[in-house]
C-alpha beads as a LAMMPS data file, in Angstrom:
LAMMPS data file: protein, C-alpha beads

278 atoms
277 bonds

1 atom types
1 bond types

-500.0 500.0 xlo xhi
-500.0 500.0 ylo yhi
-500.0 500.0 zlo zhi

Masses

1 110.0

Atoms # bond

1 1 1 -421.791 102.530 414.118
2 1 1 -419.903 99.979 416.789
3 1 1 -416.252 100.791 418.352
4 1 1 -414.880 97.727 416.105
5 1 1 -416.549 99.184 412.564
6 1 1 -415.277 102.853 413.534
7 1 1 -411.964 101.326 415.009
8 1 1 -411.565 99.674 411.306
9 1 1 -412.429 102.613 409.011
10 1 1 -410.679 104.662 411.401
11 1 1 -407.579 101.977 410.174
12 1 1 -408.803 102.602 405.978
13 1 1 -408.237 106.068 406.550
14 1 1 -405.058 105.848 407.819
15 1 1 -403.656 103.295 405.163
16 1 1 -405.634 105.295 402.229
17 1 1 -403.321 108.584 403.386
18 1 1 -406.202 110.509 405.229
19 1 1 -404.264 111.226 408.731
20 1 1 -404.675 114.033 409.161
21 1 1 -407.187 116.641 410.309
22 1 1 -407.873 119.208 407.791
23 1 1 -410.293 121.154 409.384
24 1 1 -413.317 120.955 411.202
25 1 1 -416.123 122.199 408.789
26 1 1 -416.206 121.563 404.259
27 1 1 -414.585 124.899 402.510
28 1 1 -416.339 125.084 399.436
29 1 1 -413.790 126.665 397.216
30 1 1 -416.184 127.782 394.255
31 1 1 -417.480 130.154 396.369
32 1 1 -415.501 133.214 395.370
33 1 1 -413.333 135.448 398.319
34 1 1 -414.019 137.831 400.056
35 1 1 -411.249 140.148 399.358
36 1 1 -409.334 141.748 402.859
37 1 1 -407.638 144.042 403.512
38 1 1 -403.999 143.523 403.643
39 1 1 -402.205 142.920 407.013
40 1 1 -399.640 146.125 407.265
41 1 1 -396.137 144.104 407.290
42 1 1 -394.376 143.657 410.107
43 1 1 -390.216 143.505 410.587
44 1 1 -389.224 140.208 409.905
45 1 1 -387.993 138.467 412.453
46 1 1 -383.841 136.899 412.900
47 1 1 -383.553 133.487 412.155
48 1 1 -383.220 131.962 415.512
49 1 1 -379.941 129.470 415.614
50 1 1 -380.310 125.746 415.981
51 1 1 -378.316 124.584 418.082
52 1 1 -376.207 121.104 417.712
53 1 1 -376.670 121.178 413.565
54 1 1 -374.045 121.348 411.987
55 1 1 -374.103 124.075 408.908
56 1 1 -372.459 123.099 405.829
57 1 1 -371.173 126.711 404.866
58 1 1 -370.860 126.916 401.088
59 1 1 -374.494 125.413 400.645
60 1 1 -376.138 127.513 403.924
61 1 1 -374.465 130.551 402.479
62 1 1 -375.667 130.243 399.027
63 1 1 -378.982 128.586 399.648
64 1 1 -380.112 130.181 402.483
65 1 1 -378.852 133.430 403.122
66 1 1 -381.386 135.199 404.724
67 1 1 -384.984 136.314 404.052
68 1 1 -384.001 137.939 400.380
69 1 1 -382.846 134.027 399.826
70 1 1 -384.245 132.571 396.176
71 1 1 -384.808 128.140 396.954
72 1 1 -382.870 126.225 394.902
73 1 1 -384.604 125.154 392.274
74 1 1 -384.632 121.803 390.508
75 1 1 -382.358 122.004 388.446
76 1 1 -379.625 122.729 391.041
77 1 1 -379.975 118.978 392.914
78 1 1 -376.847 118.761 391.718
79 1 1 -374.917 121.642 392.226
80 1 1 -376.403 121.524 395.905
81 1 1 -375.149 117.289 396.428
82 1 1 -371.568 117.578 394.382
83 1 1 -371.183 120.861 397.393
84 1 1 -371.344 117.829 400.270
85 1 1 -368.672 116.044 401.795
86 1 1 -369.739 114.048 404.253
87 1 1 -373.480 112.253 404.887
88 1 1 -374.297 115.052 407.901
89 1 1 -374.178 117.742 404.780
90 1 1 -376.004 115.635 402.658
91 1 1 -378.988 115.782 405.427
92 1 1 -378.023 119.970 406.240
93 1 1 -378.125 119.949 401.639
94 1 1 -381.972 118.660 401.781
95 1 1 -383.156 120.734 405.171
96 1 1 -382.901 123.768 402.521
97 1 1 -383.317 122.563 399.361
98 1 1 -387.146 123.613 398.934
99 1 1 -387.706 122.275 395.196
100 1 1 -389.302 119.007 395.436
101 1 1 -392.952 119.944 396.894
102 1 1 -394.174 116.914 398.445
103 1 1 -391.680 119.051 401.276
104 1 1 -394.297 120.989 401.082
105 1 1 -397.119 118.291 402.486
106 1 1 -394.365 115.613 404.674
107 1 1 -394.093 116.302 408.460
108 1 1 -390.344 115.810 408.266
109 1 1 -387.436 114.191 406.715
110 1 1 -386.549 110.406 405.960
111 1 1 -382.939 110.267 405.188
112 1 1 -380.849 107.602 406.570
113 1 1 -380.867 105.351 409.599
114 1 1 -378.198 102.930 410.841
115 1 1 -375.009 102.342 410.668
116 1 1 -373.236 104.584 408.669
117 1 1 -369.706 102.108 408.412
118 1 1 -371.797 99.451 407.607
119 1 1 -370.477 97.593 404.158
120 1 1 -374.066 97.157 402.510
121 1 1 -376.180 100.557 402.260
122 1 1 -379.903 99.723 401.430
123 1 1 -381.891 102.124 399.147
124 1 1 -385.784 101.493 399.200
125 1 1 -388.463 104.603 397.226
126 1 1 -390.062 107.064 399.814
127 1 1 -391.869 107.241 403.435
128 1 1 -394.597 105.910 404.571
129 1 1 -397.238 107.618 407.666
130 1 1 -394.754 105.676 410.279
131 1 1 -391.205 106.850 409.176
132 1 1 -392.643 110.300 408.322
133 1 1 -394.253 111.480 411.874
134 1 1 -390.287 109.706 413.287
135 1 1 -388.423 111.521 410.963
136 1 1 -385.800 107.812 409.719
137 1 1 -386.830 105.518 406.673
138 1 1 -388.443 101.653 407.253
139 1 1 -390.096 102.182 410.930
140 1 1 -393.678 101.350 409.961
141 1 1 -394.873 97.229 408.699
142 1 1 -392.410 97.079 405.782
143 1 1 -389.402 98.705 407.834
144 1 1 -390.169 95.274 410.894
145 1 1 -390.732 92.570 408.292
146 1 1 -387.132 94.281 405.961
147 1 1 -385.646 94.378 410.000
148 1 1 -386.145 90.692 410.789
149 1 1 -385.400 89.684 407.020
150 1 1 -381.979 91.139 407.722
151 1 1 -381.893 89.387 410.473
152 1 1 -382.086 85.503 409.103
153 1 1 -379.218 86.651 407.236
154 1 1 -377.158 88.097 410.311
155 1 1 -377.277 91.729 409.207
156 1 1 -378.954 94.718 411.761
157 1 1 -379.528 98.247 410.716
158 1 1 -377.898 98.564 414.758
159 1 1 -375.087 96.607 414.576
160 1 1 -371.707 97.649 415.342
161 1 1 -369.583 96.975 413.594
162 1 1 -369.269 97.055 408.838
163 1 1 -369.520 93.409 408.275
164 1 1 -372.770 93.088 410.808
165 1 1 -374.248 95.967 409.424
166 1 1 -376.718 97.574 406.527
167 1 1 -377.281 101.419 406.333
168 1 1 -380.542 102.595 405.423
169 1 1 -381.776 105.236 403.363
170 1 1 -384.023 106.015 400.234
171 1 1 -384.507 107.726 396.752
172 1 1 -387.429 110.094 397.668
173 1 1 -386.632 111.886 400.918
174 1 1 -390.207 113.190 402.091
175 1 1 -393.887 111.622 402.057
176 1 1 -395.410 111.627 399.104
177 1 1 -399.541 111.847 400.177
178 1 1 -401.156 109.181 400.251
179 1 1 -398.099 107.136 399.830
180 1 1 -398.398 107.765 396.272
181 1 1 -396.049 106.880 394.021
182 1 1 -393.466 109.292 393.041
183 1 1 -393.974 111.594 390.349
184 1 1 -390.194 111.061 388.007
185 1 1 -390.227 115.105 388.594
186 1 1 -389.900 114.042 392.090
187 1 1 -387.601 111.044 391.591
188 1 1 -385.085 113.278 388.909
189 1 1 -385.091 116.160 392.403
190 1 1 -383.927 113.710 395.101
191 1 1 -381.135 111.107 392.777
192 1 1 -378.298 113.896 392.650
193 1 1 -378.817 113.521 396.843
194 1 1 -379.053 110.178 396.839
195 1 1 -375.790 109.548 394.623
196 1 1 -373.678 111.908 396.402
197 1 1 -374.516 109.760 399.668
198 1 1 -372.708 106.681 397.831
199 1 1 -370.199 108.142 396.428
200 1 1 -369.407 109.592 400.275
201 1 1 -370.143 106.749 401.562
202 1 1 -368.701 104.201 399.718
203 1 1 -370.485 100.889 400.478
204 1 1 -369.116 97.910 399.220
205 1 1 -372.657 96.305 398.330
206 1 1 -375.639 97.997 397.198
207 1 1 -379.256 96.789 398.022
208 1 1 -381.806 97.896 396.132
209 1 1 -385.806 97.039 397.464
210 1 1 -388.963 97.645 394.803
211 1 1 -388.616 99.054 391.268
212 1 1 -388.396 101.945 391.495
213 1 1 -384.833 102.932 393.827
214 1 1 -383.848 100.088 390.960
215 1 1 -384.760 101.425 387.818
216 1 1 -383.631 105.404 388.791
217 1 1 -380.038 104.153 390.039
218 1 1 -379.321 101.336 386.448
219 1 1 -381.360 103.546 384.474
220 1 1 -382.813 100.405 383.103
221 1 1 -387.129 100.078 382.692
222 1 1 -387.813 96.987 383.612
223 1 1 -390.216 95.888 386.025
224 1 1 -389.238 94.319 389.498
225 1 1 -389.697 90.830 389.227
226 1 1 -387.147 90.806 385.768
227 1 1 -384.633 92.913 387.750
228 1 1 -385.077 91.259 390.912
229 1 1 -382.200 88.510 392.394
230 1 1 -379.302 89.899 389.462
231 1 1 -376.413 91.745 390.275
232 1 1 -375.469 95.682 388.155
233 1 1 -373.017 97.145 388.588
234 1 1 -373.371 101.015 389.694
235 1 1 -370.536 103.120 388.174
236 1 1 -369.542 105.926 390.281
237 1 1 -366.301 108.478 390.320
238 1 1 -363.366 105.813 391.848
239 1 1 -365.060 102.784 390.131
240 1 1 -368.212 100.438 390.180
241 1 1 -370.744 98.534 393.318
242 1 1 -372.291 95.501 393.127
243 1 1 -375.503 96.328 393.426
244 1 1 -378.647 94.116 393.548
245 1 1 -382.313 94.462 392.534
246 1 1 -385.429 92.482 394.987
247 1 1 -388.691 93.151 396.125
248 1 1 -389.811 95.832 398.304
249 1 1 -390.866 94.784 402.111
250 1 1 -394.210 96.822 401.997
251 1 1 -394.956 94.875 398.277
252 1 1 -394.434 91.238 400.507
253 1 1 -396.736 91.808 402.692
254 1 1 -399.374 92.237 399.896
255 1 1 -397.562 89.328 398.901
256 1 1 -396.478 86.810 400.764
257 1 1 -396.021 83.887 398.419
258 1 1 -393.489 85.869 397.362
259 1 1 -391.174 86.310 399.716
260 1 1 -389.555 82.471 398.594
261 1 1 -387.665 85.186 396.422
262 1 1 -386.802 87.330 398.170
263 1 1 -384.749 85.040 400.844
264 1 1 -383.199 83.704 397.132
265 1 1 -382.005 87.303 397.413
266 1 1 -381.384 87.356 401.327
267 1 1 -378.955 83.921 400.303
268 1 1 -377.887 85.567 397.439
269 1 1 -376.586 88.846 400.050
270 1 1 -375.092 86.968 401.795
271 1 1 -373.363 85.130 399.775
272 1 1 -371.310 87.658 397.713
273 1 1 -370.644 89.441 401.623
274 1 1 -368.810 86.008 402.435
275 1 1 -367.150 86.409 399.179
276 1 1 -365.808 89.583 399.593
277 1 1 -364.658 88.680 403.007
278 1 1 -362.265 85.993 401.163

Bonds

1 1 1 2
2 1 2 3
3 1 3 4
4 1 4 5
5 1 5 6
6 1 6 7
7 1 7 8
8 1 8 9
9 1 9 10
10 1 10 11
11 1 11 12
12 1 12 13
13 1 13 14
14 1 14 15
15 1 15 16
16 1 16 17
17 1 17 18
18 1 18 19
19 1 19 20
20 1 20 21
21 1 21 22
22 1 22 23
23 1 23 24
24 1 24 25
25 1 25 26
26 1 26 27
27 1 27 28
28 1 28 29
29 1 29 30
30 1 30 31
31 1 31 32
32 1 32 33
33 1 33 34
34 1 34 35
35 1 35 36
36 1 36 37
37 1 37 38
38 1 38 39
39 1 39 40
40 1 40 41
41 1 41 42
42 1 42 43
43 1 43 44
44 1 44 45
45 1 45 46
46 1 46 47
47 1 47 48
48 1 48 49
49 1 49 50
50 1 50 51
51 1 51 52
52 1 52 53
53 1 53 54
54 1 54 55
55 1 55 56
56 1 56 57
57 1 57 58
58 1 58 59
59 1 59 60
60 1 60 61
61 1 61 62
62 1 62 63
63 1 63 64
64 1 64 65
65 1 65 66
66 1 66 67
67 1 67 68
68 1 68 69
69 1 69 70
70 1 70 71
71 1 71 72
72 1 72 73
73 1 73 74
74 1 74 75
75 1 75 76
76 1 76 77
77 1 77 78
78 1 78 79
79 1 79 80
80 1 80 81
81 1 81 82
82 1 82 83
83 1 83 84
84 1 84 85
85 1 85 86
86 1 86 87
87 1 87 88
88 1 88 89
89 1 89 90
90 1 90 91
91 1 91 92
92 1 92 93
93 1 93 94
94 1 94 95
95 1 95 96
96 1 96 97
97 1 97 98
98 1 98 99
99 1 99 100
100 1 100 101
101 1 101 102
102 1 102 103
103 1 103 104
104 1 104 105
105 1 105 106
106 1 106 107
107 1 107 108
108 1 108 109
109 1 109 110
110 1 110 111
111 1 111 112
112 1 112 113
113 1 113 114
114 1 114 115
115 1 115 116
116 1 116 117
117 1 117 118
118 1 118 119
119 1 119 120
120 1 120 121
121 1 121 122
122 1 122 123
123 1 123 124
124 1 124 125
125 1 125 126
126 1 126 127
127 1 127 128
128 1 128 129
129 1 129 130
130 1 130 131
131 1 131 132
132 1 132 133
133 1 133 134
134 1 134 135
135 1 135 136
136 1 136 137
137 1 137 138
138 1 138 139
139 1 139 140
140 1 140 141
141 1 141 142
142 1 142 143
143 1 143 144
144 1 144 145
145 1 145 146
146 1 146 147
147 1 147 148
148 1 148 149
149 1 149 150
150 1 150 151
151 1 151 152
152 1 152 153
153 1 153 154
154 1 154 155
155 1 155 156
156 1 156 157
157 1 157 158
158 1 158 159
159 1 159 160
160 1 160 161
161 1 161 162
162 1 162 163
163 1 163 164
164 1 164 165
165 1 165 166
166 1 166 167
167 1 167 168
168 1 168 169
169 1 169 170
170 1 170 171
171 1 171 172
172 1 172 173
173 1 173 174
174 1 174 175
175 1 175 176
176 1 176 177
177 1 177 178
178 1 178 179
179 1 179 180
180 1 180 181
181 1 181 182
182 1 182 183
183 1 183 184
184 1 184 185
185 1 185 186
186 1 186 187
187 1 187 188
188 1 188 189
189 1 189 190
190 1 190 191
191 1 191 192
192 1 192 193
193 1 193 194
194 1 194 195
195 1 195 196
196 1 196 197
197 1 197 198
198 1 198 199
199 1 199 200
200 1 200 201
201 1 201 202
202 1 202 203
203 1 203 204
204 1 204 205
205 1 205 206
206 1 206 207
207 1 207 208
208 1 208 209
209 1 209 210
210 1 210 211
211 1 211 212
212 1 212 213
213 1 213 214
214 1 214 215
215 1 215 216
216 1 216 217
217 1 217 218
218 1 218 219
219 1 219 220
220 1 220 221
221 1 221 222
222 1 222 223
223 1 223 224
224 1 224 225
225 1 225 226
226 1 226 227
227 1 227 228
228 1 228 229
229 1 229 230
230 1 230 231
231 1 231 232
232 1 232 233
233 1 233 234
234 1 234 235
235 1 235 236
236 1 236 237
237 1 237 238
238 1 238 239
239 1 239 240
240 1 240 241
241 1 241 242
242 1 242 243
243 1 243 244
244 1 244 245
245 1 245 246
246 1 246 247
247 1 247 248
248 1 248 249
249 1 249 250
250 1 250 251
251 1 251 252
252 1 252 253
253 1 253 254
254 1 254 255
255 1 255 256
256 1 256 257
257 1 257 258
258 1 258 259
259 1 259 260
260 1 260 261
261 1 261 262
262 1 262 263
263 1 263 264
264 1 264 265
265 1 265 266
266 1 266 267
267 1 267 268
268 1 268 269
269 1 269 270
270 1 270 271
271 1 271 272
272 1 272 273
273 1 273 274
274 1 274 275
275 1 275 276
276 1 276 277
277 1 277 278
């Protein structure tokens, strides 16, 4: 195999999600395992304090109060999210939320990126490989395309003022193995945290990237090609927030011809921002 062929094969494996070495040799799972003597019990070590992290007292006390604490179940997601009063507390609560099985296979939590004071909040689907490595949403190829799209209408995740910046999150906070589509159960486990983040942040406008966040936040089942370009109202306890559905940048990488539709959506977003400013 030539070097170029080997590189192409490795790139294909990475795209398929095989980006980690599991073992040096295959294991026959059909063989009966040889029983081993149990190891003597060891005294539990005291947990090390992590400097520089704000720990929401009520949440940590209830869900991580020591070795005897039980992992939170899926039904506890709404309770944990409801106890958070800041975006930092939501992120910290997610670090202690053990019910979502995706957390066991992911490398890092990917909660949010951008300016927390931004007028616009973008919500995608789930982290990919690059996001899982860096612990931030939209930093891979689709994120680079998203940055260029936002720049075209004067927005940036790195903007300092609320008017020219965005805040980016997802409806799933851990990477699904092989970048597969998240299951309904996984999405519903994370959804209370997404909704609570919106309640706390109170953005002027919401933008859903792709079908999954759009369908979950507005309660519709149509495909994204039918929903995109339309404005909906996302209901909150204090009122409603205009929500725009558009195409996910990863979809645009696979279907470049659809970029014209995404551009129309970006123009609609820019016009809405200008209208609300007056």
